[in-house]
N, C-alpha and C positions, 0 to 999 in steps of 0.2 A: 630390253625395254624397261624391265622392272628392277634390275640390279639385285637379283636373288639367285639362289642356286637351282639347278635342275630338280633337286629333291623337293624344293618348295613348290615349283610348278606342278610336280607330280601330286603333291598334297592338295593343291587347288583343284586339280582335275578330280581327285578322289572326293573332295567336298562338293563337287558339282559347280564350282565357280568358273571353271573353264571346261569347254567341250572339245572332244576329239572327233575328227571325221573318220571315214572307213579305213583310211590309211594311218590312223593314229597320229594325225597332225592336229595341233591346236587351231581351231577355227578363228578367223579374224572377227567374225560376229561376236563370239564369246569374249574375245579380248576387248572389244569395244564396250561390251556390256559390263565387263569387269572394271574397266576404267571409270565408267560413269556411276556404277552402283556400289563398288567396294573400295577402290583405291582412295586412300586418304581418310577412309571411314574406319572399318575394322581390319583392313589390310593396308600395308605400306604406310602406316602411321609413322610419324617422326620418332616416337619412342620405341617402335618395333623394328625400324629399318633405318640404320644410320646413313646408309648410302642414299636413301631417298629423302633425308631430312631437309637438306637445303643445298644451295649451290652458290657459287660466286662467279662473277663475270671475269674470267681469267684475263681477257684482253684489256679490260678496264683497270684491273688491279695491276697488271704489268705496265700499263701506261703511266699510272700514278707513281709506281716504284721507280721506273726509269727516269721520270721527270725529277724526282727527288735525288736520284743518284747523280744526275748531271747538274744539280744545283750547287752553287758555291756555298750556300748556307746548309751544308750537309749536317745531319743530326745523327749521332751514333745510336739513338733509340729507334732507328728505322726498322731494326729487326723485330722488335716487339710490335710495332704498328703493322708490319707485313703479316706477322702471324695472326693478328686480330682480323685482318682482311680475309684470311682463308676460311672457307666454309668448313663446318664440322664434317660434312660428307667427304670432302676432299682430303682432310687430315686423316679420317678413318680409312679411306681407301689406300692412301700412301703410307699409313702407319706413322704419321708425323707427330712427334711430341718434342718440341724444342726445349732444350735443357735450360732451366733457370740459372742465372749467373751464380747464385749462392751455392748451387750444387756443383757447378763447374769449379768454383773456388775450393770447395771442400774436397772434391775428388782429387784435386792436384796439389793439395797443401803440403804433402810430404815428398813431392817429386823433385829430384835434383836434375838440373839441366846445365848445358854449356851452349854457347852459340852454335857449335857444330852438331848438336843433337838433332837427329832426324825425327820429326814429329808428323804424325798423320792423324787426321780425322776423316774416315771414309764416308761419313754421312754428315757433312759439316754444317748443313743448313745455312744460317746467316753468319756463322763463324765464331760462336762463343768460345769453343775449345781452341780454335786457331789463334784468336786474339789473346787468350790466356797464355798460350805457349810463348807468344812474343813478349808478353808482360813478364814472364818468368825468366826470359833471357835467351830464348832460341832465336837465332838469326832468321829474319823473314824469308830468306831464300831457302831455308831448310824446313819450312812449314808447308805441308801438303794437305790438300783437301779434295774430296769428291762429293757431288750431290747431283741428283737428277733434276732439280728445280733450277732453271736458269736464273730466275729472279733472285733466289737465295744465294746462288753463287756470286752474282754481281754485287750483292750487298756485302758478302764476306770479303770480296776483293777490295771494294771501296773502303771498308773499315780498316783493312791492313794498310792501304795506301795512306789513309788519314793519320795513322799512328807512326808510320815508318818512312813514308815517301816512296816506298818500294811498290812498283806495279808487278804484282806476282803473276807468274804464268803457271804456278804449281797448284793453284786452286781451280779446278776444272769441272765442267758440267759433264757428268758421266756416271754410269752404273758401276759401282765398285765391284759388285759380284762378277761382272765381266772384265773390268779393267785390271783386277787383281791378278789375272792369269798372265798378263803381259807387262807388268810394271818393270820388272828387271832390277828392282832394288828392294832392300829391306829396311825396316825402321827401328829406332831405339824405343820410341814411345808411340802407342796408339791409344788415343782416348776418344770415345764416341758414345752416342746414344743412337743405336741402330733402329731402323723401323720396326715397330711392334705390330705384327699381324698385317703387314702390307699385303694387299690383294694381288698376288702374282697369278698369272695363268698356270693351271695345273701342269701343263707341259714344261713350262720354264722352271717351276718349283722342283719338279722331279728331276730335271736335267741338272740343276744346281746340287740337289741332294746327292745324286749319283757321283757328280764331280768331286764333292767334298766328303763323300762316304758317310752320309748321315741319313737318318730316317726320311723316307719320301714325303712324310707329312709334316716335316719340320717347319716351324715358324721362321719368318725372314730374319728375326733377330738371331736365331740359332745359325742360320746359313752365314750371316755376317761374321759371327764368331769364328767359324772355321776358315773363312776367307782371310780374316785378320791374322789368325795363327800362321797362315801360309806366307805372310809378308813381314812377320815380326822377327827381329834378330834374336839369336840365342842370348839369354840373359836380359832381353828386352822386356818392357812392361806394358801391359794393356790394361786400360780402365774402361769398363762398360757400365752403362746405366741400363738395367734390364727390368722387364716386368716381374712382379713377384712370382708369377707362375713359372718362370724359368727355373727356380730353385727347387720345385717339387712336383711338377706335372710330368707325366710319363713321356710325352712327346719330346722333351728336352733331355732325355737320359743320355743320349750319345754326346751331347754338348757338355753335360756335367762331367761325364767320364773324361773328356778331353781336358777340361779345366783341372780336375783332380790329378791328372797326370803331370801337372806342373805345380809351381809353388803359389798357393793362394795367400795373398798378403792381407786382404781385408774384405769384409762384407759389411755393408751399411745400409740399413733400411731408412729411407727418407719419408715414409708414409705416403699419403695421397698427394704427391707432388703435382699431379696434373688433374684437372677437373674431370670427373666421371671415370677415373681410372683407379685400378687397384694400386697398391704400393709400388713405388719406384725404388729399386735396390741397386746399389753400385757394387761391383766386384773388381778388385785389383789383383792381377795375376802376373807373375814373373815367369818367363819362358825358361824354366829349368826344373829338374826333378827336386822335389822338396826333401829337405834333410830330416833324418829321424828326430822326432821330438819337436818338429816345427809347429809353432802356434799361430793360428789364424785370429786376427783381431775382428771381433764381431760387435756390431753396434745396432741396437734396436730400441726405439723409444728413448733415445738419449742414454741408455745404459750400455756400457762397454765392458766386454769380457773377452777372454781368449779361449780357444778350443784347439786341441790337437788336430792337425789336418787328417791324420790317420783315422780319427774317430768318424769322419764323414764316409770313409770307404765301406764301413759296415752297414750303412743305411740302405733300406730298400731302394732299388733303382738309382743308387748313388745320390739320393736326395741331399741337398745342401741345407740341412735344417739349422740354419744359423740362429733361429729363435730359441733353440735349446742351449742353455748354458752348460758349463763343464760339470757342475754338480748334478744337474738333471740328466746329462748324458751318461754319467757314471751309473745312475740308477737304471736308465734305459738298458745299458749294456749288461747290468746284473740281471735284469728281468729277462732279457733275450736268452740268457743261459738257462732259464727255468724251462721245464717241460711245457710245450705248447703245441697247438695244431694251427693250421690255417685253412681257409676256405677255397684256396686255389684248386680248381678241378673237382670240387666236391658238391656242386649244385648247379641249378639252372637259374639264370638271372632274367628279370623282366622289368621293363619300364612301365610306369603308370600310364594311364590312358591320356592320349593327346587328342583332344576333340577338334582343335583348330579354332574354336570360338566358344570358350566356356560360358560367356555371358548369354549366348544364344542356346547352347545345348544343355546347360545345367539349370535345373529348376530349383527354386527356393523352398518349395513345399512338396510333400509326397502326394502323388496322384495315382490313380489306377494305371498299372503297367510300368510305373517308374521304380527304379532301384536306387538305394542309397549309394553314394560314392564319397570316399574320404580323401581329404587333402593331407599333405604332410603335417600341417599344424594341428590336425586332428589326432595325430599319433602321439601318445604319451607313454612313458615307461610302464609296461604292464597293463595298459588300458587304452581305450579310444574315447574321444569325445563323442557326443551324440551327433549323428549325421545332420548336416545342414544343407546339403546339395543332393540332387537326385537326377538320374539319367534314364533314358529310354533305351533298353538293350536292342530294340529293333533298329536304332540309328547307328549301331556300332560299325556297320560296313562303310559308313560315310566319314568316320573319324580318321584323322591323319595317321595315328599310330596306336596299335594295340598289342599287348602280349597275347599269346595263344590262349584260347578259351580253356584248354587243358590246364594251363598254369593258373589262370584266374580262378578256376573252379577246383584247384587242388584241395584235397581234404585238409591239408595243413601247409601253410606258407608263412614266411616271415615278411612283414612289410616294415618299411623304415623311411624316415625323412630323407629327402634328397638334397634340397636346398637348406643347409643347416651347418652351424659351426660345431655341433655336437652329435653324438650317436644316440638316436632314439629309435628303438626297435620294438616290434610287437608281434606275437605269434597269432595269426588269424586262422581259426578253424571253422569259419562260417562263410567262406567263399565270397568275401567282400570285394567290392571294386574300389580302385584307388586312382586318383588323378596323377598327372606327371610331376607333381611336387613330392611324390613318394615313389619308391621302387619296391621290388619284391624279390624274394629268393625262395626257391624250393630245394631243400637239401636232398642229396642222393640217398638212396636206401643204404643203410649200413654206416652212416655217419655216426661217430662215437657218442654224440650227445643229441638230445631231442631238440626240436625246433623251439620249444618253449624255453628250455634251458639256455640255448644259444642266444635267444632274444634277451634274456636276463643278463647274460655275460656281456653282450655287445653294448647294452645300455649302462653297464656298471661304471663307477668312477675310474677303476683301473683301465678299462678299455678306452674310455674317453681320454684319459690322460695320455696313454700310449699313442692314440690316434693323433692327438695334438702335437706331441713331440716328434712323431715321424712324418706327418703329412700337413697338418695345420691348414686345411683347405676350407673354402666356403661352400663346397659341394661334397657330398658323401659319394665318392666314385667307386664303382665296382673294382677297378684296378687297384685301388688302395685297400679296400676291404679284403681282397683276396690275399694281401700280403701282411695284414695286421695279425700279430700273434694273439691267439686265443688261449687264455689261461683257464684251465678247468679246475684247478685246485682251489677249493673254497677258502682254505686257510691263507693262501697267498692274497686273495682279495681282502680278507679281514685284516691282514697285516698292512696292506697298502692303505686301507681306509684309516687305520690308526695314524698313518703319517699325515693325513689330512691334506694331501696334495691334490686330490681330485676335485676339490671344491673351489 
């Protein structure tokens, strides 16, 4: 009904927004009350729930598109108009991000083809990559495409016919994750922009992950990568437009290892190519083992440089840190040879408090019975801002998520910003509460340095520089912090500061 996860329903029950009967079923009365009192107000708002944001009349959109497709005055810009008709909720659910022509042109600019080259786009949409392949010289009968959207497929077919007169039967409506198992042919070139974060049923996602031997929690873009590798010819080339997260988030580790087992030709960051999206990054890979000394061409913000492919293999979780140039990478490798420790397995981690409704639960002034609570932005290196929000501890049982009281009341804990491009840590010895824009860490007994000293090191220019070179994320994740090298030698920090790189 609400297009949310079971855990969200559980949180609403915990908040008292939904009620359960004796058999722990959600009552229809509470659902009706939720719809009238909360939906569209402080729950299921457009900004908070993309699947609830809007919708489009699929039948009407289909009618308009089919009418245009059968018109003699066909206009090749129909693909852009069709994309504009699709609702944001639909595009989010299906992981749709149609590739701009400028990126299609750029990704394929060094590709060599002949009429007999077999070309595939397994997520072809309205056919931008397919049309480009024909423009480069691939015979239309050797251009193949799949997409689950019948309107998009019809547009792609008509565009090919308009250019070549050829009525293709090789562009079909179908799910490539299924179709790839029965294709019976392999391709010279595969260029595509696979669905990012498509909402697959958990059962289907796990089945695909098992079939392609990847993590059960893999994003659809990762699943498509493995399906593509299974239909690519030896020495064939694939070009993928992927989300920025593909290159550094833990869930894509299996996919990155598969990529690094072949020859990476190029990685290019196009910035925010899609509205409300993180950077779109292309990667070109040749299905062959890379030669010793092979250089990968990297391009970010218009700056191009090369990196040894072997240099990516030493990165935590095989991160493809293309944002680090060769000189910076040389320093990273030198630092990694210095004595250091890590946090992996040496502490307990906790999330900040998730109230479910900060505007309602957090008060702007201190009153009897209220306790100060700190946000991520209140944490500064070595100190905290004065508290500006306050909570009632008696309401804790109704909050969506809490760390254990034992952790919150630990004699000594480290708190740090969670939503941040930099590391900002503080050692708390006064059992303070924090909201979920901050997280916490309690070190195990016997850790070789104190919590205060660790907070200082983690906030240092050296740690921040290393964090950026290795991970470069918009969130400070536990999985990354556990792998970050911690340098305890003060002289090493001083020497680094003299290089002035951390500013």
